[in-house]
C-alpha positions in Angstrom: 67.5 95.2 -108.7 70.8 95.5 -108.0 73.6 93.2 -109.2 74.7 90.5 -105.8 78.2 90.7 -105.4 80.6 88.1 -104.8 83.3 88.2 -102.3 85.6 86.2 -101.2 88.2 86.0 -97.3 91.1 85.4 -97.0 91.5 86.0 -93.0 89.1 85.2 -90.5 89.8 86.4 -88.1 88.0 89.2 -86.0 88.2 91.8 -89.8 87.0 88.9 -91.7 84.1 88.0 -89.6 83.6 91.6 -89.0 83.3 92.5 -93.1 81.4 89.4 -93.9 78.8 89.7 -91.0 78.2 93.5 -92.2 78.0 91.9 -95.7 75.4 89.0 -94.6 72.8 91.9 -92.6 73.3 94.0 -96.1 70.3 91.2 -97.7 71.0 90.4 -101.2 73.3 92.5 -101.9 76.9 90.5 -101.7 77.3 86.7 -101.4 80.2 85.3 -99.8 81.8 82.8 -102.4 84.9 81.4 -100.5 87.4 81.6 -98.1 91.0 80.7 -96.5 91.5 80.5 -93.2 94.4 77.8 -91.3 92.0 77.4 -87.8 89.8 75.0 -88.5 86.6 77.0 -85.9 87.8 79.8 -88.1 86.9 78.3 -91.6 84.1 76.2 -90.3 82.7 79.4 -88.6 81.8 80.8 -91.8 81.6 77.6 -93.5 78.6 77.3 -91.9 77.3 81.0 -91.6 77.1 81.4 -95.9 76.4 78.0 -96.2 79.8 77.4 -98.8 79.9 74.4 -99.8 84.1 72.9 -98.3 85.4 72.4 -102.1 85.5 76.1 -101.1 87.7 76.6 -97.9 90.4 76.6 -97.9 93.7 76.4 -95.3 95.7 78.5 -97.6 94.9 81.3 -99.6 97.7 80.3 -102.7 94.5 76.9 -103.4 91.9 79.8 -103.9 93.6 82.3 -105.9 94.5 79.7 -108.4 91.1 78.6 -109.8 91.2 82.3 -110.1 88.7 85.1 -110.4 85.6 83.9 -109.2 84.6 86.3 -107.4 84.2 90.0 -108.2 86.2 91.2 -104.2 88.8 90.0 -102.9 89.0 90.9 -98.6 91.9 90.0 -97.3 92.0 90.6 -93.4 94.9 89.2 -92.1 97.8 90.6 -89.9 
């Protein structure tokens, strides 16, 4: 069995949601572990879709990056 790759998402607009939706369709190959997004509805969508705890949901990317390396992949989907 392959290792599940973990990912953080910075920017949960159309592109970020699209990428993470594709990841979720690939079964256990990928797991989103954190999101940084200032818009509540977008951040909450990722939180619910990927089962994230509140402490892994951020309104800004700086506190997320301050945690250090918590994932294998960083998806940066901002303008």
